C-alpha positions in Angstrom: -153.3 -9.8 -133.4 -156.9 -11.1 -133.9 -159.7 -10.9 -131.4 -160.0 -14.7 -131.1 -156.4 -15.0 -129.9 -157.0 -12.3 -127.4 -160.2 -14.0 -126.2 -158.4 -17.4 -125.9 -155.5 -15.8 -124.0 -157.9 -14.0 -121.6 -159.8 -17.3 -121.0 -156.6 -19.2 -120.2 -155.3 -16.3 -118.1 -158.4 -16.4 -115.8 -156.7 -19.4 -114.2 -154.5 -16.7 -112.7 -157.5 -14.8 -111.4 -158.5 -17.9 -109.5 -155.0 -18.4 -108.3 -154.9 -14.9 -106.8 -158.4 -15.2 -105.4 -157.8 -18.6 -103.8 -154.4 -17.6 -102.3 -155.7 -14.4 -100.5 -159.3 -15.2 -99.8 -158.3 -17.2 -96.6 -157.1 -14.0 -95.0 -160.6 -13.0 -94.2 -161.5 -16.3 -92.6 -158.4 -17.4 -90.7 -159.0 -15.8 -87.3 -162.6 -17.2 -87.3 -161.5 -20.7 -88.2 -158.8 -20.7 -85.5 -161.4 -19.9 -82.9 -164.2 -22.0 -84.3 -162.1 -25.3 -84.2 -159.9 -24.2 -81.2 -156.7 -24.7 -83.2 -153.3 -24.4 -81.6 -150.5 -22.5 -83.4 -149.2 -25.4 -85.2 -152.7 -26.6 -86.4 -153.5 -23.1 -87.3 -150.3 -22.7 -89.3 -150.9 -26.1 -91.0 -154.5 -25.1 -91.9 -153.4 -21.7 -93.4 -150.5 -23.2 -95.4 -152.4 -26.3 -96.7 -153.1 -24.6 -100.0 -149.4 -23.5 -100.3 -148.1 -27.0 -99.9 -150.7 -28.1 -102.5 -149.3 -25.5 -104.7 -145.8 -27.1 -104.4 -147.3 -30.4 -105.4 -149.3 -29.0 -108.3 -146.3 -27.2 -109.7 -144.2 -30.4 -109.4 -146.7 -32.6 -111.3 -148.2 -29.8 -113.6 -146.0 -30.7 -116.6 -147.3 -34.3 -116.7 -151.0 -33.8 -117.6 -150.0 -30.7 -119.7 -147.8 -33.0 -121.9 -149.8 -36.2 -121.7 -153.4 -34.9 -122.1 -152.8 -31.5 -123.7 -152.9 -27.9 -122.6 -156.7 -27.5 -123.1 -157.8 -30.4 -121.0 -155.3 -29.4 -118.2 -156.7 -25.9 -118.1 -160.2 -27.3 -117.8 -159.1 -29.6 -114.9 -157.8 -26.6 -113.1 -161.2 -25.0 -113.0 -162.7 -28.3 -111.6 -160.1 -28.4 -108.8 -160.9 -24.8 -107.9 -164.6 -25.4 -107.9 -164.3 -28.5 -105.7 -162.0 -26.8 -103.3 -164.3 -23.8 -103.0 -167.4 -25.8 -102.3 -165.7 -28.1 -99.9 -163.9 -25.4 -98.0 -167.2 -23.5 -97.5 -168.9 -26.7 -96.2 -166.1 -28.1 -94.1 -167.1 -29.2 -90.6 -163.6 -29.8 -89.1 -160.0 -28.7 -89.6 -158.9 -31.9 -91.4 -161.7 -31.7 -94.0 -160.9 -28.0 -94.4 -157.1 -28.7 -94.9 -157.9 -31.3 -97.6 -160.2 -28.9 -99.4 -157.6 -26.1 -99.4 -154.8 -28.5 -100.4 -156.9 -29.5 -103.5 -157.2 -25.8 -104.4 -153.5 -25.3 -104.0 -152.8 -28.2 -106.4 -155.0 -26.3 -108.9 -152.9 -23.1 -108.3 -149.6 -25.0 -108.9 -150.8 -26.6 -112.1 -152.1 -23.2 -113.4 -148.7 -21.7 -113.1 -147.5 -24.4 -115.5 -150.3 -24.7 -118.0 -151.7 -21.2 -118.4 -148.6 -19.1 -119.4 -147.4 -22.0 -121.5 -150.6 -22.3 -123.5 -150.8 -18.5 -124.1 -147.2 -18.3 -125.3 -147.8 -21.2 -127.8 -150.8 -19.5 -129.4 -149.6 -15.9 -129.4 -147.9 -13.9 -132.2 -144.2 -13.2 -131.3 -144.8 -9.4 -131.1 -147.7 -9.7 -128.6 -146.5 -12.8 -126.7 -145.3 -10.8 -123.7 -148.4 -8.8 -123.3 -150.8 -11.8 -123.7 -148.8 -14.3 -121.6 -148.4 -11.5 -119.0 -152.1 -11.3 -118.5 -151.7 -14.4 -116.3 -149.8 -12.3 -113.7 -152.3 -9.4 -114.2 -155.2 -11.7 -113.4 -153.3 -13.0 -110.3 -153.0 -9.5 -108.9 -156.6 -8.7 -110.0 -157.9 -11.9 -108.3 -156.0 -10.9 -105.1 -157.7 -7.5 -105.1 -161.2 -8.9 -105.8 -160.8 -11.4 -103.0 -159.9 -8.7 -100.5 -162.9 -6.6 -101.6 -165.2 -9.7 -101.6 -164.2 -10.5 -98.0 -164.8 -6.9 -96.9 -168.4 -6.9 -98.6 -169.3 -10.3 -97.1 -168.2 -9.4 -93.7 -170.4 -6.2 -93.9 -173.4 -8.3 -95.0 -172.9 -11.1 -92.5 -171.4 -9.5 -89.4 -170.6 -11.5 -86.2 -173.2 -11.8 -83.5 -173.5 -9.2 -80.7 -171.5 -11.4 -78.3 -168.8 -12.2 -80.9 -170.5 -15.4 -82.2 -169.0 -16.1 -85.6 -171.4 -15.8 -88.5 -171.4 -17.8 -91.7 -169.4 -15.1 -93.4 -166.2 -17.2 -93.5 -168.0 -20.0 -95.3 -169.3 -17.5 -98.0 -165.9 -15.9 -98.3 -164.4 -19.3 -99.2 -167.3 -20.7 -101.1 -168.1 -17.8 -103.4 -164.9 -18.8 -105.4 -167.1 -21.6 -106.9 -168.9 -19.0 -109.1 -165.8 -17.7 -111.1 -164.4 -21.3 -111.1 -167.5 -22.5 -112.8 -167.5 -19.6 -115.3 -163.9 -20.2 -116.1 -164.4 -24.0 -116.6 -167.3 -23.4 -119.0 -165.2 -20.9 -121.0 -162.4 -23.5 -121.4 -164.7 -25.5 -123.6 -164.3 -22.8 -126.2 -160.5 -23.0 -126.3 -158.7 -24.8 -129.1 -155.7 -27.1 -128.4 -152.2 -25.6 -128.7 -151.0 -26.1 -132.2 -147.4 -26.6 -131.0 -148.6 -29.4 -128.7 -150.6 -31.0 -131.5 -147.7 -31.0 -133.9 -144.7 -31.5 -131.6 -146.1 -33.8 -128.9 -149.2 -35.5 -130.4 -147.8 -35.7 -133.9 -151.1 -34.5 -135.4 -150.0 -32.1 -138.0 -153.4 -31.6 -139.7 -155.1 -30.6 -136.4 -152.1 -28.3 -135.6 -152.4 -26.6 -139.0 -156.1 -26.1 -138.5 -155.4 -24.2 -135.3 -152.5 -22.2 -136.8 -154.8 -21.0 -139.5 -157.1 -19.7 -136.9 -154.2 -18.1 -135.0 -152.7 -16.6 -138.1 -155.7 -15.7 -140.4 -153.7 -12.9 -142.2 -150.9 -15.3 -143.2 -150.9 -17.3 -146.5 -151.2 -21.1 -146.5 -147.6 -21.3 -147.5 -146.5 -19.2 -144.5 -148.6 -21.3 -142.1 -147.2 -24.5 -143.6 -143.7 -23.1 -143.2 -144.3 -22.4 -139.4 -145.6 -25.9 -139.0 -142.5 -27.3 -140.7 -140.3 -25.2 -138.3 -142.2 -26.6 -135.3 -141.7 -30.1 -136.6 -138.0 -29.6 -137.3 -137.4 -27.9 -134.0 -139.1 -30.8 -132.2 -137.0 -33.4 -133.9 -133.8 -31.4 -133.3 -134.5 -31.2 -129.5 -135.7 -34.7 -128.9 -132.5 -35.5 -126.8 -133.8 -39.0 -126.2 -136.9 -37.4 -124.6 -134.8 -36.7 -121.4 -135.3 -33.3 -119.8 -132.2 -33.3 -117.6 -129.6 -33.2 -120.4 -126.6 -30.9 -121.0 -128.3 -29.4 -124.1 -131.1 -28.0 -121.9 -128.9 -26.7 -119.1 -129.0 -23.1 -120.2 -132.9 -22.8 -120.1 -133.0 -24.9 -117.0 -130.6 -22.6 -115.2 -132.5 -19.5 -116.5 -135.8 -20.8 -115.2 -134.4 -21.8 -111.9 -132.6 -18.5 -111.3 -135.5 -16.2 -112.3 -137.8 -18.1 -109.9 -135.1 -18.2 -107.2 -134.6 -14.4 -107.3 -138.3 -13.8 -107.5 -138.7 -15.2 -104.0 -135.4 -14.0 -102.6 -136.7 -10.5 -103.1 -138.8 -11.2 -100.1 -142.1 -10.4 -102.1 -144.3 -13.2 -100.6 -142.9 -12.7 -97.1 -143.6 -9.0 -97.1 -147.0 -9.4 -98.6 -148.1 -12.2 -96.2 -146.6 -10.5 -93.1 -147.1 -6.8 -93.9 -149.1 -6.2 -90.6 -146.2 -7.8 -88.6 -143.7 -5.6 -90.4 -145.7 -2.5 -89.8 -146.2 -3.3 -86.2 -142.4 -2.9 -85.9 -142.8 0.7 -87.0 -145.7 1.5 -84.8 -148.0 2.1 -87.7 -150.7 -0.5 -86.7 -153.7 1.3 -88.2 -152.0 1.9 -91.5 -150.9 -1.7 -91.7 -154.4 -3.0 -92.4 -155.0 -0.5 -95.2 -151.6 -1.2 -96.7 -152.2 -4.9 -96.6 -155.8 -5.0 -97.8 -156.3 -2.2 -100.3 -153.2 0.0 -100.7 -150.8 -2.8 -101.6 -153.4 -4.6 -103.8 -154.2 -1.5 -105.8 -150.5 -0.6 -106.2 -149.7 -4.1 -107.4 -152.6 -4.0 -109.9 -151.7 -0.6 -111.3 -148.0 -1.3 -111.8 -148.7 -4.8 -113.1 -150.7 -3.1 -115.9 -147.8 -0.8 -116.5 -145.4 -3.7 -116.8 -147.7 -5.5 -119.3 -148.0 -2.3 -121.3 -144.2 -2.1 -121.6 -143.0 -5.7 -121.8 -143.3 -6.1 -125.6 -142.1 -2.5 -126.2 -139.0 -2.4 -123.9 -138.4 -6.1 -123.6 -138.1 -8.6 -120.7 -134.5 -7.7 -119.8 -135.1 -4.0 -119.6 -138.1 -4.5 -117.3 -135.9 -6.8 -115.1 -133.2 -4.1 -114.9 -135.8 -1.4 -113.9 -137.3 -3.8 -111.3 -133.9 -4.7 -109.9 -132.9 -1.1 -109.4 -136.3 -0.4 -107.8 -135.8 -3.4 -105.5 -132.3 -2.3 -104.4 -133.4 1.3 -103.7 -136.6 0.4 -101.8 -135.2 -2.5 -99.8 -132.0 -0.6 -99.1 -134.0 2.4 -97.8 -136.2 0.0 -95.6 -133.1 -1.4 -94.1 -131.7 2.1 -93.4 -135.0 3.2 -91.9 -135.2 0.4 -89.4 -131.5 0.9 -88.5 -131.9 4.7 -87.9 -135.5 4.5 -86.7 -136.8 6.7 -89.5 -140.0 4.7 -89.6 -142.0 7.3 -91.4 -140.5 6.4 -94.8 -141.2 2.7 -94.5 -144.7 2.8 -96.0 -143.4 4.7 -99.1 -140.6 2.2 -99.4 -143.0 -0.8 -99.3 -145.2 0.8 -102.0 -142.1 1.4 -104.1 -141.0 -2.2 -103.5 -144.4 -3.5 -104.7 -144.3 -1.2 -107.8 -140.8 -2.4 -108.6 -141.9 -6.1 -108.3 -145.0 -5.6 -110.4 -143.1 -3.8 -113.3 -140.2 -6.2 -113.2 -140.3 -9.8 -111.8 -144.1 -9.9 -111.6 -144.6 -9.0 -115.2 -141.7 -11.0 -116.5 -141.3 -14.3 -114.7 -144.1 -16.5 -116.1 -143.7 -15.0 -119.6 -139.9 -15.6 -119.7 -140.1 -19.2 -118.4 -142.8 -20.1 -121.0 -140.5 -18.8 -123.8 -137.1 -20.4 -123.2 -137.8 -24.1 -123.5 -138.3 -26.1 -126.7 -141.8 -27.2 -127.6 -141.4 -30.7 -126.4 -139.9 -29.6 -123.0 -141.9 -26.5 -122.5 -144.3 -28.1 -120.0 -141.4 -29.7 -118.0 -139.5 -26.4 -118.0 -142.5 -24.4 -116.9 -143.1 -27.0 -114.1 -139.4 -26.6 -113.0 -139.7 -22.8 -112.7 -143.0 -23.0 -111.0 -141.8 -25.7 -108.5 -138.7 -23.6 -107.7 -140.9 -20.5 -107.1 -143.3 -22.3 -104.8 -140.7 -24.2 -102.8 -138.9 -21.0 -102.0 -142.2 -19.2 -101.3 -143.3 -21.9 -98.9 -139.9 -22.0 -97.2 -139.7 -18.3 -96.8 -143.2 -18.1 -95.5 -142.4 -20.8 -93.0 -139.2 -19.2 -91.6 -140.0 -15.5 -91.9 -141.9 -15.2 -88.6 -139.0 -16.8 -86.8 -136.5 -14.5 -88.6 -138.5 -11.4 -87.6 -138.3 -12.5 -84.0 -134.6 -13.5 -84.1 -133.0 -10.8 -86.3 -133.4 -7.1 -86.4 -135.5 -5.9 -89.4 -132.6 -3.9 -90.8 -130.7 -7.2 -91.4 -133.6 -8.9 -92.9 -134.3 -6.1 -95.5 -130.5 -5.8 -96.0 -130.3 -9.5 -96.9 -133.2 -9.2 -99.4 -131.4 -6.1 -100.8 -128.1 -8.0 -101.2 -130.0 -10.8 -103.1 -131.4 -8.2 -105.5 -127.9 -6.9 -106.2 -127.0 -10.5 -107.2 -130.2 -10.5 -109.4 -129.0 -7.3 -111.1 -125.7 -8.9 -112.0 -127.5 -12.0 -113.3 -129.8 -9.9 -115.5 -126.9 -7.8 -116.9 -124.6 -10.7 -117.7 -126.7 -13.9 -118.2 -130.4 -13.1 -119.1 -131.1 -13.1 -122.8 -133.7 -10.9 -124.5 -136.7 -12.8 -125.9 -138.9 -9.8 -127.0 -140.5 -10.4 -130.4 -138.5 -13.5 -131.1 -140.4 -16.6 -132.5 -140.2 -19.5 -130.0 -138.3 -21.7 -132.4 -135.7 -19.0 -132.9 -135.2 -18.6 -129.2 -134.2 -22.3 -129.1 -131.4 -21.5 -131.7 -130.3 -18.3 -129.7 -129.9 -20.5 -126.6 -127.9 -23.1 -128.5 -130.3 -25.9 -127.9 -130.2 -27.3 -131.4 -127.5 -29.5 -132.8 
């Protein structure tokens, strides 16, 4: 694995850093914004969720520019969307303008979940593909932590007035994202185009070979030519009249849908977004802020790093098994704790839940989806998995506050635990292992070829 491939992968994965930063940075400004523009509950909820709904749109359309214009240009456009959103959000003068700005950033988030893991998987050696593509998830978690720390530091530098008058801190919290967005956009100019897109989609074998030689400097010209031939052959064998929704692709389509479905039915986004509300139910109000802002962020980062260190050694399926057992134990204990009012173990269970997610689903989902589709349909497949993920994320985020008010916490955590039992069954009996397998060979393993 040469340094240039690592550098290209790190550059592309920085779209994930902006994803994590953009998603969480709003947490430091939301109360100020609600009071500044006198928003009612519906308007406040709409303003806070504008980026999330933009993400649903971005994930749905992300495969179109990724296929039509190439992976490199799409990655560059993501940086531009983040930059525009950050500057506009920081300068917004009313709630409508603010929502539009946040929506634009959300579109960038959605497209990034399609283009970035896909690009990295297409330039990576098989033995290092999980680790490199998994850096996208690592950067998401890192971006979340940096956003929380950035909000804290800006709030300290620009405190509110003595009578509670809001300072300009919230504008700087949102606007400062323009700096990493600009750096990322400039770095994208150093990226080569994906060799698999050049050969399979654009039909430019010469350009694809040139990039493959950079990706595989230790391989002979004959070996590089052989890989180019395999990419061409695989592309022709999976043409399927260029239709995505075809019976030949049903296996990867179902795998992508189910891993994204189970990802959100673990309750990960609901628990992260509403951690303070959950801990209020236990009477641990002071601990809630710490767990939400720093404790959960640090735990997520550490165990995401562990997952990436293990993904190419133990494999995707093994990590999903470990994560599933961790989910079931932590969620089951949370349900029991609320039922028996043993609230003291809830913080430890939430930490364990975050660790299980980071090692399992968090480390695996974007890597796995980027591996299981043929070259010609990889962008559409990544878009399908991403869209599924964000639709369920938005839906659960929307209904979770009502569920907490309507049902006892023991039933909510019990439901999530039951869904993770179903995930465990799916992993054992349906999920294939893709560790160290060339992308074209994965197509054959899934029976996509004639």
